C-alpha positions in Angstrom: 89.7 107.1 -104.7 91.8 107.8 -107.9 90.1 109.2 -110.9 89.6 106.4 -113.6 91.0 107.4 -117.0 90.0 105.9 -120.2 92.2 103.1 -121.1 92.6 104.4 -124.8 93.4 108.2 -125.4 94.1 109.4 -128.8 97.2 111.5 -129.8 96.8 115.0 -130.8 99.2 116.6 -133.2 99.3 119.9 -131.8 100.1 122.9 -134.2 103.7 123.4 -134.7 105.0 126.9 -134.7 108.4 127.6 -136.2 109.6 130.8 -135.0 113.0 131.0 -136.9 111.7 133.7 -139.1 111.4 135.9 -136.2 114.5 135.4 -134.0 115.0 139.4 -133.8 113.7 141.4 -131.0 110.2 142.1 -132.5 109.8 145.8 -132.0 108.7 148.6 -134.5 109.3 147.7 -138.1 109.8 143.9 -137.3 106.3 143.6 -136.2 104.8 145.4 -139.1 106.7 143.1 -141.4 105.1 140.1 -139.5 101.6 141.1 -139.8 100.7 139.0 -142.8 102.9 136.2 -141.9 101.4 132.3 -142.1 103.0 131.9 -138.6 101.1 134.6 -137.1 97.6 133.0 -138.7 98.9 129.7 -137.5 99.2 131.0 -133.8 95.9 132.5 -134.1 94.2 129.3 -135.1 96.2 127.5 -132.4 95.2 129.7 -129.7 91.6 129.6 -130.9 91.3 125.9 -131.2 93.5 124.5 -128.6 95.0 127.1 -126.5 98.3 124.9 -127.0 101.1 124.5 -129.5 104.4 123.2 -130.0 107.2 125.9 -130.5 110.3 124.9 -132.7 113.5 126.4 -134.1 113.3 128.9 -131.1 117.2 129.5 -130.9 117.9 128.1 -127.4 120.8 125.6 -127.5 120.0 122.2 -127.0 122.9 122.0 -124.5 121.2 124.4 -122.3 117.8 122.6 -122.4 119.5 119.5 -121.4 121.7 121.0 -118.4 118.5 122.7 -117.4 116.6 119.5 -117.2 119.8 117.9 -115.3 119.9 120.8 -112.8 116.3 120.4 -112.3 116.5 116.8 -111.4 119.3 117.3 -109.2 117.2 119.9 -107.3 114.2 117.5 -106.9 116.4 114.6 -105.8 117.2 116.5 -102.5 115.8 115.3 -99.5 112.3 116.4 -98.6 113.3 118.0 -95.3 115.7 120.3 -97.2 113.4 121.3 -100.0 110.8 122.1 -97.2 113.1 125.0 -96.3 111.9 126.7 -99.5 108.8 128.5 -98.1 106.7 131.7 -98.8 103.3 132.7 -97.9 101.9 132.4 -101.3 100.8 128.9 -102.5 102.8 127.3 -105.4 105.5 130.0 -105.3 108.0 128.0 -103.0 108.1 124.3 -102.4 104.8 122.2 -102.9 104.2 118.5 -102.9 101.2 116.0 -103.0 101.7 112.4 -103.1 102.7 111.9 -106.7 103.7 115.7 -107.6 106.0 118.3 -106.5 107.2 121.7 -107.5 109.7 124.3 -106.7 108.7 127.8 -107.7 111.2 130.7 -108.1 109.6 134.2 -108.4 111.1 136.7 -110.9 114.1 134.1 -111.8 116.0 136.9 -113.8 116.5 138.9 -110.9 120.0 138.5 -109.9 119.5 137.1 -106.5 116.5 135.1 -106.9 118.1 132.0 -108.0 121.1 132.3 -105.7 118.9 133.0 -102.8 116.6 129.8 -103.3 120.1 127.9 -104.0 121.5 128.7 -100.6 118.5 127.0 -98.8 119.4 123.8 -100.6 123.0 123.9 -100.8 124.5 126.2 -97.9 128.0 125.9 -99.4 126.6 127.0 -102.8 126.1 125.4 -106.1 127.7 127.9 -108.7 126.9 125.4 -111.7 123.1 125.2 -110.8 122.7 129.1 -110.4 124.4 129.6 -113.5 122.7 127.2 -115.6 119.0 128.3 -114.2 119.7 132.0 -114.5 120.9 131.6 -118.3 117.8 129.5 -118.9 115.6 131.9 -117.4 117.1 134.9 -119.2 116.5 132.9 -122.4 112.8 132.0 -121.7 112.2 135.7 -120.5 113.4 136.8 -124.1 111.5 134.1 -125.8 108.3 134.7 -123.9 108.5 138.5 -124.8 108.8 137.5 -128.5 106.0 135.2 -128.3 103.5 137.6 -126.3 104.2 140.0 -129.0 103.2 137.7 -131.8 100.1 136.5 -129.8 99.0 140.3 -129.7 99.7 140.6 -133.4 97.4 137.7 -133.9 94.6 139.4 -132.2 94.9 142.2 -135.0 96.0 144.5 -132.3 98.8 147.1 -132.3 101.3 144.8 -130.8 104.0 147.0 -129.9 101.6 149.4 -128.1 99.5 146.8 -126.3 102.7 144.9 -125.1 104.3 148.1 -123.7 100.8 149.2 -122.1 99.5 145.6 -120.6 102.2 143.2 -120.5 105.8 144.7 -120.3 105.3 144.5 -116.6 104.1 141.1 -116.4 105.8 138.9 -113.6 107.6 135.6 -114.3 108.2 132.5 -112.4 110.1 129.3 -112.8 108.5 126.2 -111.9 110.8 122.9 -111.6 108.1 119.9 -111.6 108.6 116.4 -110.5 106.0 113.7 -111.0 106.1 110.2 -109.4 104.3 107.0 -110.4 104.4 105.8 -106.8 101.2 103.8 -105.9 100.1 104.5 -109.3 98.9 102.4 -112.4 99.4 103.3 -116.0 96.6 106.1 -116.8 96.2 107.4 -113.3 96.5 111.3 -112.7 99.7 112.3 -111.1 98.8 115.9 -111.6 95.0 116.7 -111.5 93.1 118.5 -114.3 93.6 122.4 -114.2 93.8 125.3 -116.2 96.8 128.0 -115.5 95.9 131.0 -114.0 98.3 133.4 -115.7 99.0 134.6 -119.3 101.4 132.2 -121.1 103.1 129.1 -119.7 106.0 127.8 -121.5 107.0 124.1 -120.7 110.1 122.0 -121.3 109.3 118.4 -120.7 111.4 115.1 -120.8 110.8 112.4 -123.3 108.6 110.4 -120.9 105.2 111.7 -122.0 101.9 111.8 -119.8 100.8 115.4 -120.7 97.1 115.3 -121.8 94.8 118.1 -122.9 91.1 118.5 -123.3 89.5 119.7 -126.4 86.6 122.3 -126.5 84.4 119.0 -127.0 85.6 117.6 -123.6 87.5 114.8 -125.0 91.1 114.1 -123.6 94.3 113.9 -125.8 97.8 112.9 -125.3 100.5 115.4 -126.2 103.4 113.4 -127.1 107.0 114.8 -126.2 108.8 116.6 -129.1 112.6 116.6 -128.7 114.0 120.0 -128.1 110.7 121.9 -128.4 108.4 123.8 -125.8 104.7 123.3 -125.3 103.3 126.8 -125.0 99.7 127.2 -123.3 97.2 130.3 -122.8 96.2 130.7 -119.0 92.8 131.9 -117.8 93.9 135.6 -117.5 94.9 135.8 -121.1 91.6 134.2 -122.0 89.8 136.8 -120.1 91.8 139.7 -121.5 91.2 138.4 -125.0 87.3 138.4 -124.2 87.3 134.7 -124.5 88.7 134.7 -128.0 91.6 132.5 -127.1 91.1 129.2 -125.0 92.8 128.2 -121.8 92.7 124.4 -122.0 92.3 122.0 -119.2 95.2 119.7 -118.9 96.8 117.1 -116.8 99.6 114.5 -116.3 98.9 110.8 -116.4 101.4 108.0 -115.4 102.6 106.2 -118.6 104.7 103.6 -116.7 107.6 105.8 -115.9 109.0 105.8 -112.2 109.4 109.6 -112.4 109.1 112.5 -114.9 110.4 116.0 -114.9 109.5 119.3 -116.9 110.3 123.0 -116.3 107.6 125.5 -116.6 108.1 129.4 -117.3 105.0 131.3 -116.4 104.1 135.0 -117.2 101.2 136.5 -115.2 99.7 140.0 -114.9 101.0 142.0 -111.9 98.9 140.8 -108.9 96.9 144.2 -108.6 96.1 144.4 -112.2 92.5 144.5 -113.1 92.0 142.3 -116.0 89.4 143.8 -118.5 89.4 143.1 -122.2 90.2 145.9 -124.3 87.4 147.7 -126.5 89.3 146.5 -129.5 88.2 143.1 -128.9 84.5 143.6 -128.1 82.0 144.3 -130.6 78.3 143.5 -131.6 79.3 140.0 -132.7 81.7 139.5 -129.6 80.0 141.2 -126.6 81.9 141.7 -123.4 82.0 138.2 -121.8 83.8 138.7 -118.3 83.2 141.0 -115.4 86.5 142.8 -114.6 88.5 141.3 -111.7 91.9 141.7 -109.9 94.3 139.2 -110.4 95.5 138.5 -106.8 91.9 138.0 -105.9 91.2 135.5 -108.7 94.4 133.6 -107.8 93.6 133.6 -104.2 90.1 132.2 -104.7 91.4 129.4 -106.9 94.0 128.2 -104.0 91.6 128.8 -101.1 88.5 126.8 -102.7 90.0 123.6 -101.7 86.2 122.1 -101.9 86.3 122.6 -105.6 88.2 119.5 -107.3 88.0 120.5 -110.9 89.0 124.2 -111.1 89.3 124.2 -115.0 86.1 126.3 -115.1 86.8 128.6 -112.4 87.1 131.7 -114.8 83.5 131.2 -115.8 82.3 132.4 -112.2 83.3 135.8 -113.6 81.2 135.5 -116.9 78.6 137.9 -117.5 78.3 141.7 -117.1 
């Protein structure tokens, strides 16, 4: 039976992060100069209160954003039996579908053969335009998430350069092309169930149709309106644990807004599978005692996907609470 969603959900004005002032690579002196920046303070508050924020003036051309969305829609419009050929042994790392949601995941999309290999399964004769567009998009997002990760580390009061190179430089990346259908749905019903991301950071580019909702710390749901040519960035469970619970990993979902279909492209960073996630000593003290037991990321992710009896997995990380 479909979950009944409240008839009226308020709209939230997520923090707006303008990163035009740090369009450089953010290493060494660049990071030191940003330490007292109001933008860093704003990211700190956004990650504490919401775990979500808008990213604007990010330097990625509008034309690339639009052509990437079109390429994603073209891919999702292919017949199901063709998309089913995109398979791996890892859930959500290939093609996955449910009645009102589908996603195609491409692991390590900046690797030279990742996108072409997937592309050949869909278009045996090749599709150079798709490959070129998505490769360019993935490279831009890889550079962008590197900068954002460093600023997030800076916002925690850490030596961002040192911690990035020791803990985050080897993070894995994945591109998800997502499609949402309103088939058999009425306005306000979920097309993607409530969940929290398992990785570190997710950067989403969505179309203008709306439907994304996030849950506040008090448990209230809010609509996140689409903002033209912006990204929505959110913290995942792994980063929440790594920050000793200092930054939120908020539950979110997609509900039908009366559209026939909706698309988004998510770029996700995660710790390598065999990484033990454990908050650094710099984020633990008498006022902030250690909150989570250490856990291996691959085991955490496996448990999330294998516990099919748990419908709402947004509190899954709390299974690791306590020492």
